[in-house]
C-alpha positions in Angstrom: 9.9 -58.1 126.5 12.1 -58.1 123.3 15.4 -59.8 123.3 18.1 -58.8 120.8 18.2 -61.9 118.5 21.9 -62.7 117.6 22.3 -62.7 114.0 25.5 -63.9 112.0 28.6 -62.2 112.9 28.8 -60.4 109.6 25.0 -59.3 109.7 24.0 -55.7 110.5 21.3 -54.4 112.7 17.7 -54.4 112.2 15.2 -52.8 114.6 11.5 -52.8 114.0 8.9 -51.2 115.9 10.8 -51.2 119.0 9.1 -49.9 122.1 10.7 -48.9 125.4 8.7 -47.4 128.3 10.0 -46.4 131.7 7.1 -46.3 134.0 4.3 -44.3 132.2 6.9 -42.5 130.0 7.4 -44.0 126.4 11.0 -43.2 125.3 11.0 -45.3 122.0 7.6 -45.7 120.2 7.5 -47.8 117.2 11.4 -47.0 116.5 12.7 -48.6 113.3 16.4 -48.4 112.2 18.7 -50.5 110.2 22.5 -50.5 110.2 24.1 -52.2 107.2 27.0 -54.4 107.7 30.2 -52.4 107.7 28.2 -49.1 107.8 28.9 -46.2 110.2 25.6 -44.7 111.4 25.3 -41.8 113.8 22.3 -41.2 115.8 21.3 -37.6 116.9 18.5 -36.5 119.4 17.9 -34.3 122.0 18.7 -35.2 125.6 16.5 -37.8 126.9 15.1 -38.7 123.4 16.2 -42.4 123.7 19.4 -42.5 121.7 21.3 -44.3 124.5 18.4 -46.4 125.6 18.4 -47.9 122.0 22.2 -48.4 122.2 21.6 -50.2 125.6 19.1 -52.3 123.9 21.5 -53.4 121.3 24.2 -54.1 123.8 21.9 -56.5 125.8 21.9 -53.9 128.8 18.2 -53.1 128.4 15.2 -55.0 127.1 12.7 -53.6 124.9 8.9 -54.0 125.9 8.1 -54.5 122.2 9.3 -54.9 118.7 11.9 -56.9 117.2 15.7 -56.3 117.2 18.7 -58.3 115.5 22.3 -57.6 115.8 25.6 -59.4 115.2 26.5 -62.0 117.9 29.9 -60.1 118.7 29.1 -56.6 119.6 31.1 -54.3 122.0 30.6 -50.8 123.7 32.8 -47.9 124.2 31.0 -45.6 126.9 31.7 -41.9 127.6 33.8 -43.0 130.6 36.6 -45.5 129.8 35.3 -47.8 132.6 39.0 -49.1 133.3 39.7 -51.3 136.4 42.2 -49.5 138.5 43.6 -52.5 140.0 44.6 -54.0 136.6 47.3 -52.9 134.2 46.5 -51.5 130.8 46.9 -54.9 128.9 44.8 -56.8 131.4 42.0 -54.2 131.0 42.2 -54.7 127.2 41.7 -58.4 127.8 39.0 -58.0 130.5 36.8 -61.0 130.5 39.1 -62.9 128.2 41.7 -65.5 129.2 45.2 -64.3 129.4 46.6 -66.7 126.8 49.7 -65.8 124.9 47.8 -65.5 121.6 45.2 -63.1 123.4 48.1 -61.1 125.1 49.7 -60.7 121.8 46.3 -59.5 120.3 46.0 -57.0 123.1 49.4 -55.7 122.3 48.5 -55.4 118.7 45.3 -53.5 119.6 47.3 -51.2 121.9 49.6 -50.6 119.1 46.7 -49.6 116.7 45.4 -47.0 119.2 49.0 -45.4 119.6 49.7 -47.0 123.1 52.7 -49.3 122.1 54.9 -50.2 125.0 52.0 -49.1 127.6 50.9 -52.7 128.4 52.1 -52.7 132.0 51.0 -49.1 132.8 48.4 -48.5 135.6 45.2 -46.7 134.5 45.8 -43.9 137.0 49.0 -43.0 135.0 47.0 -42.4 131.9 45.6 -39.2 130.5 41.9 -39.1 129.7 42.5 -39.5 126.0 45.0 -42.3 126.7 42.4 -44.0 128.9 39.7 -43.9 126.3 42.2 -45.4 123.8 42.6 -48.3 126.2 38.7 -48.6 126.1 38.6 -48.5 122.3 41.4 -51.2 122.1 39.4 -53.2 124.5 36.5 -53.1 122.3 38.4 -53.7 119.0 40.4 -56.7 120.3 37.2 -58.8 120.2 36.7 -58.0 116.5 33.0 -57.1 116.9 30.5 -57.2 114.1 28.8 -54.3 115.8 30.8 -51.4 117.6 28.6 -49.3 119.8 30.0 -45.9 120.6 28.0 -44.0 123.4 29.2 -40.4 123.3 32.8 -41.7 123.6 34.4 -38.2 123.2 32.2 -36.1 125.5 34.3 -36.0 128.3 37.5 -35.1 126.3 38.9 -31.7 125.6 38.5 -30.2 122.2 41.9 -31.0 121.1 42.0 -34.6 122.3 38.3 -35.1 120.9 39.7 -34.2 117.3 42.5 -36.7 117.6 40.1 -39.4 118.8 37.8 -38.9 116.1 40.4 -39.1 113.5 41.6 -42.4 115.2 38.1 -44.0 115.3 37.8 -43.2 111.5 40.9 -44.8 110.7 40.3 -47.9 112.9 36.7 -48.4 111.5 38.0 -48.1 108.1 40.6 -51.0 108.9 38.3 -53.2 110.8 35.0 -52.6 109.0 32.4 -53.4 111.8 28.8 -52.1 111.7 28.9 -49.0 113.8 26.4 -47.0 115.9 27.6 -43.8 117.4 25.3 -41.9 119.6 26.3 -38.3 119.9 25.0 -34.8 120.5 27.8 -33.4 118.3 26.3 -32.6 114.8 30.0 -31.9 113.5 31.1 -35.1 114.8 28.2 -37.1 113.2 29.0 -35.5 109.8 32.8 -36.0 110.2 32.6 -39.9 111.0 29.3 -41.6 109.8 28.2 -42.7 106.3 24.6 -41.9 107.3 23.0 -39.7 110.1 19.6 -40.4 111.8 17.8 -38.0 114.0 15.5 -39.5 116.7 12.5 -37.4 117.1 9.4 -38.3 119.4 10.3 -41.9 119.9 11.1 -42.7 116.1 13.7 -42.0 113.4 12.3 -38.7 112.3 15.0 -37.8 109.5 17.8 -39.6 108.0 20.4 -38.7 105.4 23.5 -40.1 103.7 26.8 -38.2 104.3 27.9 -37.2 100.6 31.4 -36.1 101.4 34.4 -38.3 100.6 37.0 -39.3 103.2 39.0 -38.1 104.9 36.4 -35.4 105.8 37.1 -31.9 106.6 34.8 -29.2 108.1 35.5 -26.7 105.2 34.3 -29.0 102.5 31.6 -27.3 100.4 28.2 -28.4 101.6 29.4 -29.1 105.0 27.7 -26.0 106.6 24.3 -26.5 104.7 24.3 -30.2 106.1 25.0 -29.0 109.5 22.4 -26.5 109.5 19.8 -29.0 108.2 20.6 -31.4 111.1 20.6 -28.5 113.6 17.1 -27.6 112.3 15.9 -31.2 112.5 17.0 -31.1 116.3 15.1 -27.9 116.7 18.1 -25.9 117.1 18.8 -22.2 115.5 22.5 -21.5 116.0 21.9 -17.7 115.4 23.3 -15.6 118.2 22.1 -12.1 118.9 19.6 -9.8 117.1 19.8 -7.3 114.4 
């Protein structure tokens, strides 16, 4: 089995020839991918293609069966669900696993302010909306100042309007903090709006990747957006045409 080698805090991600099997099924088969320091990379793929499996390997939650993987020592994950502890107030959720020192508590308050939740430190998770809870999860990830931020479909459970707001928030925070970022998503538009580069997982490997050429801040109406969207959907085997002539 392959362990994730902990590289320097400012290093990026390097995966070379990664293999992962579940029983007789090979999900990742010689998978190789780099994420440069400070780069935002979106990983697309069909359901069950291995996107989240690779993210979990990077997070240390799964072990690969072969290949080599290196990643920054400090890495944090934001999952699809906020995974807040109901018995702890918001600030204590941000500091989960860290000492409650004055300096850490102040850092947690700053992180909550960054995600638009200033003054909510003593709120209980049950009083938060879905978007607010996910903001707490994002603050918990960023307060640790990670070299690698792993985003596992973090907006999938949110309504459309909240998702747009969260995408803009993540874009701003990543620009401010500059970690390497791996976003796993099914949403092609989201990948184009947020990422510097998009990779498509096909048959256990990266089958296609492309730099996103549009300046920031991104808008769906920018010239070329639709062409890139269609190209990525095509790589995913999706034809968005509806109806017949």
